[in-house]
C-alpha positions as CSV (number, residue, x, y, z in Angstrom):
1,M,83.3,162.9,-95.3
2,S,86.6,164.7,-94.9
3,F,88.6,164.1,-91.7
4,H,91.8,165.8,-90.6
5,I,93.8,163.9,-88.0
6,T,97.1,164.9,-86.4
7,I,99.5,162.5,-84.7
8,I,102.0,164.2,-82.5
9,G,105.0,161.9,-82.2
10,G,107.1,160.0,-84.8
11,G,108.3,157.1,-82.8
12,I,107.1,153.5,-82.7
13,I,103.8,154.5,-81.0
14,G,103.0,157.2,-83.5
15,L,103.9,155.4,-86.6
16,T,102.0,152.1,-85.6
17,T,99.1,154.3,-84.7
18,A,99.2,155.9,-88.2
19,C,99.4,152.5,-89.9
20,T,96.4,151.2,-88.0
21,L,94.5,154.4,-88.7
22,L,95.0,154.0,-92.4
23,K,93.9,150.4,-92.3
24,E,90.6,151.2,-90.6
25,Y,89.9,154.4,-92.6
26,S,91.1,152.8,-96.0
27,S,87.9,153.6,-97.7
28,N,88.0,157.3,-96.9
29,S,89.8,159.0,-99.8
30,H,89.2,162.5,-98.1
31,L,91.2,161.6,-94.9
32,Q,94.2,163.8,-94.2
33,L,96.8,162.6,-91.8
34,V,99.5,164.7,-90.5
35,I,102.4,163.3,-88.4
36,I,104.3,166.0,-86.5
37,S,107.3,165.2,-84.5
38,E,110.4,167.0,-83.2
39,T,112.4,163.7,-83.9
40,F,112.1,160.9,-86.3
41,S,114.0,157.7,-86.7
42,P,116.9,157.1,-86.2
43,E,116.8,159.8,-83.4
44,T,113.8,158.4,-81.4
45,T,114.0,156.7,-78.1
46,A,113.0,153.4,-79.5
47,D,116.0,153.5,-82.0
48,I,118.3,153.2,-79.0
49,S,116.4,150.5,-77.4
50,A,117.1,146.7,-77.9
51,G,113.6,146.3,-79.4
52,Y,113.0,143.4,-77.1
53,W,109.5,142.0,-76.8
54,E,108.7,141.7,-73.0
55,P,106.6,143.9,-70.7
56,Y,109.4,145.8,-69.0
57,G,109.7,149.0,-66.8
58,L,106.0,149.0,-65.8
59,E,104.8,149.3,-62.2
60,T,102.1,146.8,-62.9
61,I,101.1,144.4,-65.7
62,D,97.3,144.4,-65.9
63,E,94.9,142.7,-68.2
64,R,94.9,145.7,-70.5
65,T,98.6,145.6,-70.8
66,L,98.6,141.8,-71.5
67,R,96.0,142.4,-74.2
68,W,98.2,145.0,-75.9
69,A,101.4,142.9,-75.6
70,G,99.9,139.7,-76.8
71,Y,98.3,141.5,-80.0
72,T,101.7,143.0,-80.7
73,Y,103.6,139.8,-80.2
74,D,101.4,137.9,-82.6
75,I,102.0,140.7,-85.3
76,Y,105.8,140.4,-84.9
77,V,105.8,136.7,-85.0
78,S,103.7,136.8,-88.2
79,E,106.1,139.4,-89.7
80,F,109.1,137.2,-88.9
81,F,107.5,134.4,-91.0
82,S,106.9,136.8,-93.9
83,T,109.0,138.6,-96.5
84,K,109.3,141.6,-94.0
85,A,111.7,140.0,-91.6
86,A,115.1,141.0,-93.2
87,R,114.3,144.5,-94.2
88,A,112.3,145.4,-91.0
89,G,114.8,143.9,-88.7
90,I,112.7,141.3,-87.0
91,M,114.4,138.4,-85.2
92,K,112.9,135.5,-83.4
93,M,115.0,133.9,-80.7
94,P,115.1,132.0,-77.4
95,A,115.4,134.3,-74.4
96,Y,116.6,133.1,-70.9
97,T,115.6,135.1,-67.8
98,L,117.5,134.3,-64.7
99,Y,116.4,135.3,-61.1
100,G,118.9,135.7,-58.4
101,F,122.6,135.7,-58.2
102,N,125.2,133.6,-56.1
103,G,122.3,131.6,-54.7
104,Q,120.4,134.6,-53.3
105,S,117.0,135.2,-54.6
106,R,117.2,139.1,-54.3
107,G,113.4,139.1,-53.5
108,K,112.5,138.2,-57.1
109,N,109.3,136.4,-58.0
110,M,110.0,132.8,-58.9
111,L,106.6,132.1,-60.3
112,K,105.7,132.1,-64.1
113,P,105.3,135.8,-65.2
114,T,101.8,136.8,-66.3
115,F,102.9,137.2,-70.0
116,S,103.9,133.5,-70.1
117,T,100.7,132.5,-71.9
118,L,101.2,135.0,-74.7
119,V,104.3,133.5,-76.2
120,R,104.6,130.5,-78.4
121,H,107.0,128.7,-76.2
122,F,107.5,129.1,-72.5
123,R,108.8,126.8,-69.7
124,M,110.6,127.3,-66.4
125,L,114.0,126.0,-66.3
126,N,114.6,122.7,-64.5
127,E,117.7,121.9,-62.4
128,H,119.6,120.5,-65.3
129,E,119.0,123.6,-67.5
130,M,119.9,125.9,-64.6
131,G,123.1,124.1,-64.4
132,M,124.3,126.0,-67.7
133,F,124.4,129.1,-65.5
134,D,126.3,127.8,-62.5
135,H,128.8,130.7,-62.9
136,L,125.8,133.0,-62.0
137,N,124.3,130.6,-59.6
138,P,120.6,131.9,-60.1
139,T,117.8,130.6,-57.9
140,S,115.2,130.2,-60.7
141,G,114.6,131.2,-64.3
142,F,112.7,130.6,-67.5
143,V,113.2,130.4,-71.3
144,M,110.7,131.7,-73.8
145,S,110.5,132.4,-77.6
146,T,110.5,136.1,-78.1
147,I,111.1,138.8,-80.8
148,A,113.7,141.5,-81.1
149,V,113.0,144.3,-83.5
150,E,115.8,146.5,-84.8
151,V,113.7,149.6,-84.5
152,R,115.8,151.8,-86.9
153,Y,115.0,149.4,-89.7
154,Y,111.4,148.9,-88.6
155,L,110.6,152.6,-88.4
156,H,112.3,153.2,-91.7
157,E,110.0,150.7,-93.4
158,L,106.9,152.0,-91.6
159,R,107.7,155.5,-92.8
160,R,108.3,154.4,-96.4
161,F,104.9,152.7,-96.4
162,L,103.2,155.7,-94.9
163,S,104.9,158.2,-97.3
164,Q,103.5,156.2,-100.3
165,D,100.0,157.3,-99.2
166,S,99.0,160.7,-100.7
167,R,96.7,161.3,-97.6
168,V,99.8,161.4,-95.2
169,K,102.2,164.2,-94.6
170,F,105.2,164.4,-92.3
171,I,106.2,167.6,-90.5
172,H,109.5,167.9,-88.5
173,K,108.5,170.4,-85.8
174,K,108.1,170.6,-82.0
175,I,104.6,171.2,-80.7
176,S,104.7,173.0,-77.4
177,S,101.0,173.4,-76.9
178,F,97.9,171.7,-78.2
179,H,96.5,175.2,-78.7
180,E,98.9,175.4,-81.7
181,L,96.6,173.0,-83.5
182,N,93.4,174.6,-82.5
183,N,90.8,174.8,-85.5
184,Q,93.4,173.0,-87.7
185,T,92.5,169.4,-87.1
186,N,89.5,167.4,-86.2
187,L,91.4,165.1,-83.8
188,I,94.9,165.0,-82.1
189,V,96.6,161.8,-81.1
190,N,99.3,162.6,-78.5
191,C,102.1,160.0,-78.8
192,T,104.9,162.2,-77.5
193,G,106.4,159.8,-75.0
194,I,108.6,161.8,-72.4
195,G,107.4,165.0,-74.2
196,A,103.9,164.4,-72.7
197,R,105.3,165.7,-69.4
198,Q,105.4,169.2,-70.8
199,L,102.7,169.0,-73.7
200,A,100.0,167.3,-71.6
201,N,101.3,168.9,-68.3
202,D,101.5,165.4,-66.9
203,L,104.0,165.4,-64.1
204,T,103.6,161.7,-63.4
205,V,105.7,161.2,-66.6
206,R,109.3,160.9,-65.6
207,P,112.6,159.8,-67.5
208,A,114.0,156.4,-66.9
209,R,117.4,156.7,-68.3
210,G,118.8,153.8,-70.3
211,Q,122.4,153.5,-71.4
212,V,123.4,150.6,-73.7
213,I,126.4,149.4,-75.7
214,R,126.1,147.9,-79.2
215,I,128.9,145.5,-80.0
216,H,129.9,143.0,-82.7
217,A,129.4,139.5,-81.2
218,P,128.0,137.3,-83.9
219,W,128.3,134.1,-81.8
220,I,125.4,135.2,-79.5
221,K,122.1,134.0,-81.0
222,A,119.9,134.1,-77.8
223,A,118.8,136.8,-75.4
224,Y,119.7,136.8,-71.7
225,N,118.2,138.7,-68.7
226,F,120.0,138.2,-65.4
227,D,120.7,139.4,-62.0
228,T,124.3,140.3,-60.7
229,D,125.7,141.6,-57.5
230,E,125.7,145.0,-59.3
231,G,122.1,144.9,-60.6
232,E,120.2,143.7,-63.6
233,G,121.8,143.1,-67.0
234,Y,120.8,142.0,-70.4
235,I,122.3,140.8,-73.7
236,I,120.0,141.0,-76.7
237,P,121.1,140.1,-80.3
238,Q,119.8,142.2,-83.1
239,A,120.4,141.8,-86.9
240,N,123.8,143.4,-87.1
241,C,124.9,143.8,-83.5
242,V,124.3,142.7,-79.9
243,V,122.9,145.1,-77.3
244,L,124.4,145.1,-73.9
245,G,122.5,146.7,-71.0
246,G,121.7,148.4,-69.0
247,T,120.5,151.0,-66.7
248,F,117.0,152.1,-65.6
249,Q,117.7,155.4,-63.7
250,L,114.4,157.2,-62.7
251,N,114.3,161.0,-62.7
252,D,117.7,161.1,-64.5
253,W,117.5,163.6,-67.5
254,N,121.2,163.1,-68.5
255,T,121.5,162.0,-72.1
256,T,125.3,162.1,-72.2
257,I,127.3,158.9,-71.8
258,V,128.5,158.1,-68.3
259,K,131.8,156.1,-68.4
260,S,131.2,154.4,-65.1
261,D,127.8,153.1,-66.6
262,T,129.6,151.7,-69.5
263,K,132.1,149.9,-67.4
264,K,129.4,148.5,-65.1
265,I,127.4,147.2,-68.1
266,L,130.5,145.4,-69.5
267,R,131.3,143.9,-66.1
268,M,127.7,142.7,-65.6
269,C,127.4,141.1,-69.0
270,A,130.8,139.4,-68.7
271,K,129.5,137.7,-65.6
272,C,126.8,136.0,-67.8
273,L,128.9,135.4,-70.9
274,P,132.6,135.5,-69.9
275,A,133.7,135.8,-73.5
276,L,132.4,139.4,-73.4
277,E,135.4,140.3,-71.1
278,Q,137.3,140.7,-74.3
279,V,135.0,143.5,-75.4
280,H,136.6,146.9,-74.7
281,H,134.6,149.2,-77.0
282,G,131.3,149.5,-78.8
283,K,128.7,152.1,-79.7
284,V,127.4,153.6,-76.5
285,Q,124.0,155.2,-76.5
286,V,121.7,156.9,-74.0
287,G,117.8,157.2,-74.2
288,L,115.1,158.4,-71.9
289,R,112.3,155.9,-71.5
290,P,108.9,157.6,-70.9
291,Y,108.0,156.2,-67.5
292,R,104.7,157.1,-66.0
293,D,103.7,156.4,-62.4
294,D,100.1,155.2,-63.2
295,G,101.2,153.2,-66.4
296,V,100.2,153.9,-70.0
297,R,97.7,156.7,-70.5
298,L,95.4,155.7,-73.3
299,E,92.1,157.7,-73.2
300,H,90.0,160.3,-74.9
301,E,90.0,163.9,-73.6
302,K,87.7,166.7,-74.7
303,T,89.3,169.9,-73.8
304,S,87.5,173.0,-72.5
305,N,87.8,174.7,-75.9
306,G,86.3,171.6,-77.7
307,M,89.5,169.9,-78.9
308,D,89.4,166.1,-79.2
309,I,92.7,164.5,-78.1
310,I,93.5,160.9,-77.7
311,H,96.5,160.3,-75.3
312,C,98.8,157.4,-75.8
313,Y,102.0,157.7,-73.8
314,G,103.8,156.5,-70.7
315,H,105.0,153.2,-72.1
316,S,108.2,153.3,-70.3
317,G,110.5,150.5,-71.6
318,S,107.7,148.7,-73.3
319,G,107.0,150.8,-76.3
320,V,108.0,148.0,-78.8
321,T,106.2,145.4,-76.8
322,L,102.9,147.3,-76.6
323,A,102.9,149.5,-79.7
324,W,100.4,147.6,-82.0
325,G,98.0,146.8,-79.3
326,C,98.0,150.4,-78.1
327,A,97.6,151.6,-81.7
328,R,94.4,149.4,-82.2
329,D,92.8,150.8,-79.0
330,V,93.6,154.3,-80.1
331,V,91.9,153.8,-83.4
332,E,88.9,152.1,-81.7
333,I,88.3,155.2,-79.7
334,M,88.9,157.3,-82.8
335,K,86.1,155.5,-84.6
336,T,83.6,156.6,-82.0
337,I,84.5,160.2,-82.7
338,L,85.0,160.1,-86.5
339,P,82.7,157.4,-88.1
340,V,84.3,155.0,-90.5
341,A,82.8,152.7,-93.2
342,E,83.1,149.0,-92.8
343,L,86.0,147.3,-94.6
344,Q,85.2,145.1,-97.6
345,Q,85.0,141.5,-96.6
346,S,87.9,140.5,-99.1
347,E,90.2,142.6,-97.0
348,N,89.9,140.0,-94.1
349,E,91.5,137.4,-96.3
350,I,94.8,139.3,-96.2
351,P,97.1,138.7,-93.1
352,L,96.6,141.2,-90.5
353,H,100.2,142.4,-90.6
354,E,99.8,143.0,-94.3
355,Q,96.6,144.9,-93.7
356,L,98.5,147.2,-91.3
357,W,101.5,147.9,-93.6
358,R,103.4,146.5,-96.5
359,L,106.9,146.6,-97.8
360,V,107.7,149.2,-100.3
361,E,109.8,147.9,-103.2
362,N,113.4,148.8,-102.7
363,K,115.8,147.6,-105.5
364,N,118.7,148.8,-103.6
365,S,118.1,146.7,-100.6
366,N,121.2,144.8,-99.4
367,H,119.9,143.0,-96.3
368,L,120.1,139.7,-98.2
369,R,123.2,139.2,-100.2
370,S,125.4,136.3,-101.0
371,K,129.0,135.9,-99.9
372,V,131.7,133.8,-101.5
C-alpha cells in the first residue's frame, strides 16, 4: 500500500519524527515522506539552544511529559555510549541546579524535581556540597547526570541519515496554510514550533525569547543552573564551546541582539563562576522558543475537508528534552490512520537508537583527531 506523508518543520521535532516514522514503516517500500520547512539546520531554534536535557519552560510537568522526557533521555545516553557521540555532538555531564541566592529562597521548590527518577544519577546536595557555592549562598540544590546535545551536529547527522533513503524528500519552503497540501498527501504532521501560531491558528502559542552567548571556556566540564539577584542563569558546556544564558522573555518577538541582555548574562554567570569575569566577547545568538499556554499539543485532527493532521508543537524550551518521546507518540497515532506491517523479530536485537537512525559514513569527519 502506498502512503504519502508530509512533515512540516525541519527542526529537532520534525526530524526525530521522520526517523521514528521510517523505523516503524521500514517494510513499506511504497512510502513517500516529504519534509517541508522554511528553515533547516543550522537556522532552527534548537540550533541556538544549549541542547540541555531537562524539562524547561513548561507550565506543568505531567505524567505524559515525564514519559516523553524519560524515553528521550535513555536514547541520548545510549547514543553517548555508542559510535555516534563525537559526530552527533552528544555529551554526558554532571549538572548542578542551585535554588535561591544570598540566603533567600526566592520562592523556589526545594523538593526533588519530578524528573529526578528519570536520570541515571541524582541526589540533593548536602551541606558540605553546598559549601562549594558559598559565593552564591543558595538555599538548596541538586546534582544529576544529564546530556547536552550540540544540535547543529545532531540535526546534520539526522538529515544525512534521512537523505540516504530514497523514500525521503526535503523541500525548503514556507507553508502558510494546510490547504496548500490538500489532495497532495495522506497525512500531515505539524512540527512547526512557533510557526504553529499562524499555521494552526493557535494563539496560545507565544514566543519565549532566549538570548545566549557561546564562548571558549574549555575548563568548564559541568553544567550549572542557578539563581542570582538579577534572575536565573545557566552555564552549559558543549563539544566546542560553552553556552551562557539566558533569557526567557514571553511575548517578545525581537530576534535581534540586545546588548543589555548580553551584559546581564555575563554578570549573572560570573557570579557563579568568577573566572567568567574575564570573558568580554563571544558569539551572541537569539531564538524564539515555542511556548504554549496549555503545554505541548500532540493530537490528531480531522479537518472539515477530510485532511488528517497530527499536531506536535508547543515544546517551549524542552524540544531537545522531549523530541524522541513525542516522535514515538506521533507515530503511534499515525499507525491508527495508516496501517503498518509488524517489524521482523530480528530488528529487535538491534539497539533502539540504531533502529531510529544510523551514522552515514563520512571519511572527511574531523571530530576525532590526534594532536602532537
